[in-house]
TORKOL-4160 file (C-alpha; in steps of 0.2 Angstrom, whole numbers, padded with zeros to 4 digits, m for minus):
125
<pt num="1" X="m0010" Y="m0009" Z="0082"/>
<pt num="2" X="m0003" Y="m0011" Z="0065"/>
<pt num="3" X="0010" Y="m0026" Z="0062"/>
<pt num="4" X="0022" Y="m0024" Z="0048"/>
<pt num="5" X="0033" Y="m0038" Z="0041"/>
<pt num="6" X="0047" Y="m0034" Z="0027"/>
<pt num="7" X="0055" Y="m0046" Z="0015"/>
<pt num="8" X="0065" Y="m0046" Z="m0001"/>
<pt num="9" X="0082" Y="m0040" Z="0005"/>
<pt num="10" X="0098" Y="m0048" Z="0000"/>
<pt num="11" X="0115" Y="m0047" Z="m0008"/>
<pt num="12" X="0116" Y="m0039" Z="m0026"/>
<pt num="13" X="0129" Y="m0033" Z="m0037"/>
<pt num="14" X="0130" Y="m0014" Z="m0041"/>
<pt num="15" X="0118" Y="m0010" Z="m0055"/>
<pt num="16" X="0107" Y="m0024" Z="m0050"/>
<pt num="17" X="0089" Y="m0024" Z="m0044"/>
<pt num="18" X="0079" Y="m0030" Z="m0029"/>
<pt num="19" X="0060" Y="m0028" Z="m0024"/>
<pt num="20" X="0056" Y="m0026" Z="m0006"/>
<pt num="21" X="0039" Y="m0031" Z="0001"/>
<pt num="22" X="0030" Y="m0026" Z="0017"/>
<pt num="23" X="0014" Y="m0035" Z="0023"/>
<pt num="24" X="0003" Y="m0025" Z="0035"/>
<pt num="25" X="m0010" Y="m0033" Z="0047"/>
<pt num="26" X="m0020" Y="m0027" Z="0062"/>
<pt num="27" X="m0028" Y="m0010" Z="0062"/>
<pt num="28" X="m0025" Y="m0006" Z="0044"/>
<pt num="29" X="m0041" Y="0004" Z="0042"/>
<pt num="30" X="m0034" Y="0018" Z="0051"/>
<pt num="31" X="m0018" Y="0018" Z="0041"/>
<pt num="32" X="m0016" Y="0034" Z="0030"/>
<pt num="33" X="0001" Y="0032" Z="0023"/>
<pt num="34" X="0016" Y="0021" Z="0022"/>
<pt num="35" X="0034" Y="0023" Z="0018"/>
<pt num="36" X="0051" Y="0015" Z="0017"/>
<pt num="37" X="0066" Y="0022" Z="0027"/>
<pt num="38" X="0083" Y="0015" Z="0028"/>
<pt num="39" X="0097" Y="0015" Z="0042"/>
<pt num="40" X="0116" Y="0013" Z="0042"/>
<pt num="41" X="0127" Y="0012" Z="0058"/>
<pt num="42" X="0128" Y="0029" Z="0067"/>
<pt num="43" X="0114" Y="0037" Z="0058"/>
<pt num="44" X="0095" Y="0039" Z="0060"/>
<pt num="45" X="0082" Y="0031" Z="0049"/>
<pt num="46" X="0083" Y="0040" Z="0032"/>
<pt num="47" X="0068" Y="0043" Z="0021"/>
<pt num="48" X="0068" Y="0034" Z="0005"/>
<pt num="49" X="0050" Y="0034" Z="m0002"/>
<pt num="50" X="0032" Y="0036" Z="0004"/>
<pt num="51" X="0014" Y="0033" Z="m0003"/>
<pt num="52" X="m0003" Y="0039" Z="0003"/>
<pt num="53" X="m0016" Y="0025" Z="0006"/>
<pt num="54" X="m0029" Y="0037" Z="0002"/>
<pt num="55" X="m0025" Y="0045" Z="m0015"/>
<pt num="56" X="m0009" Y="0035" Z="m0020"/>
<pt num="57" X="0001" Y="0051" Z="m0021"/>
<pt num="58" X="0020" Y="0046" Z="m0019"/>
<pt num="59" X="0036" Y="0055" Z="m0014"/>
<pt num="60" X="0054" Y="0051" Z="m0015"/>
<pt num="61" X="0071" Y="0056" Z="m0008"/>
<pt num="62" X="0082" Y="0064" Z="m0021"/>
<pt num="63" X="0094" Y="0049" Z="m0020"/>
<pt num="64" X="0079" Y="0037" Z="m0025"/>
<pt num="65" X="0071" Y="0047" Z="m0039"/>
<pt num="66" X="0073" Y="0039" Z="m0056"/>
<pt num="67" X="0079" Y="0022" Z="m0048"/>
<pt num="68" X="0066" Y="0017" Z="m0035"/>
<pt num="69" X="0047" Y="0015" Z="m0037"/>
<pt num="70" X="0035" Y="0013" Z="m0022"/>
<pt num="71" X="0019" Y="0005" Z="m0025"/>
<pt num="72" X="0004" Y="m0003" Z="m0015"/>
<pt num="73" X="m0008" Y="m0018" Z="m0017"/>
<pt num="74" X="m0023" Y="m0014" Z="m0007"/>
<pt num="75" X="m0031" Y="m0031" Z="m0009"/>
<pt num="76" X="m0015" Y="m0039" Z="m0002"/>
<pt num="77" X="m0012" Y="m0025" Z="0011"/>
<pt num="78" X="0006" Y="m0025" Z="0004"/>
<pt num="79" X="0018" Y="m0011" Z="0001"/>
<pt num="80" X="0032" Y="m0013" Z="m0012"/>
<pt num="81" X="0049" Y="m0005" Z="m0016"/>
<pt num="82" X="0056" Y="m0009" Z="m0033"/>
<pt num="83" X="0075" Y="m0004" Z="m0032"/>
<pt num="84" X="0084" Y="m0003" Z="m0049"/>
<pt num="85" X="0102" Y="0003" Z="m0053"/>
<pt num="86" X="0108" Y="m0001" Z="m0035"/>
<pt num="87" X="0125" Y="0005" Z="m0029"/>
<pt num="88" X="0135" Y="0002" Z="m0014"/>
<pt num="89" X="0128" Y="0018" Z="m0005"/>
<pt num="90" X="0111" Y="0010" Z="m0005"/>
<pt num="91" X="0118" Y="m0003" Z="0007"/>
<pt num="92" X="0107" Y="m0002" Z="0023"/>
<pt num="93" X="0093" Y="m0010" Z="0033"/>
<pt num="94" X="0077" Y="m0005" Z="0025"/>
<pt num="95" X="0062" Y="m0003" Z="0036"/>
<pt num="96" X="0043" Y="m0002" Z="0032"/>
<pt num="97" X="0033" Y="0011" Z="0042"/>
<pt num="98" X="0015" Y="0016" Z="0043"/>
<pt num="99" X="0007" Y="0032" Z="0049"/>
<pt num="100" X="m0010" Y="0031" Z="0058"/>
<pt num="101" X="m0014" Y="0050" Z="0055"/>
<pt num="102" X="m0010" Y="0065" Z="0044"/>
<pt num="103" X="0007" Y="0071" Z="0047"/>
<pt num="104" X="0015" Y="0088" Z="0042"/>
<pt num="105" X="0031" Y="0081" Z="0035"/>
<pt num="106" X="0031" Y="0063" Z="0029"/>
<pt num="107" X="0050" Y="0063" Z="0027"/>
<pt num="108" X="0054" Y="0063" Z="0045"/>
<pt num="109" X="0055" Y="0047" Z="0056"/>
<pt num="110" X="0044" Y="0054" Z="0070"/>
<pt num="111" X="0029" Y="0055" Z="0058"/>
<pt num="112" X="0027" Y="0036" Z="0058"/>
<pt num="113" X="0019" Y="0026" Z="0072"/>
<pt num="114" X="0023" Y="0008" Z="0067"/>
<pt num="115" X="0038" Y="m0001" Z="0061"/>
<pt num="116" X="0043" Y="m0018" Z="0054"/>
<pt num="117" X="0059" Y="m0027" Z="0059"/>
<pt num="118" X="0069" Y="m0022" Z="0044"/>
<pt num="119" X="0077" Y="m0031" Z="0030"/>
<pt num="120" X="0095" Y="m0030" Z="0025"/>
<pt num="121" X="0100" Y="m0024" Z="0008"/>
<pt num="122" X="0119" Y="m0026" Z="0003"/>
<pt num="123" X="0126" Y="m0020" Z="m0013"/>
<pt num="124" X="0143" Y="m0026" Z="m0018"/>
<pt num="125" X="0155" Y="m0015" Z="m0029"/>
């Protein structure tokens, strides 16, 4: 089992920045990809960004391109999401997720097997 713990959320003004972190433990040797997804009331978890743990290839939602950067630190078993130029529409609970095997579509919630507890990001106008 993979255990994920997110941190770094908080309150920030529009135009500001935050960096989220996700520390993974447990069966990390079988992990092939990790991602950030976010959730607002009444909606499912929306894809934000993903990165392969095999080749470091990354992908972003259109809303995140040019503003967010996903990265990893293999030695620390840690995933990061650097968020710049935040706006109120980015307000959500952000979740770290891990996939234990190759998936057809990394953008869908069902592709991931393990989830953290989430960290709240609130952007004021």
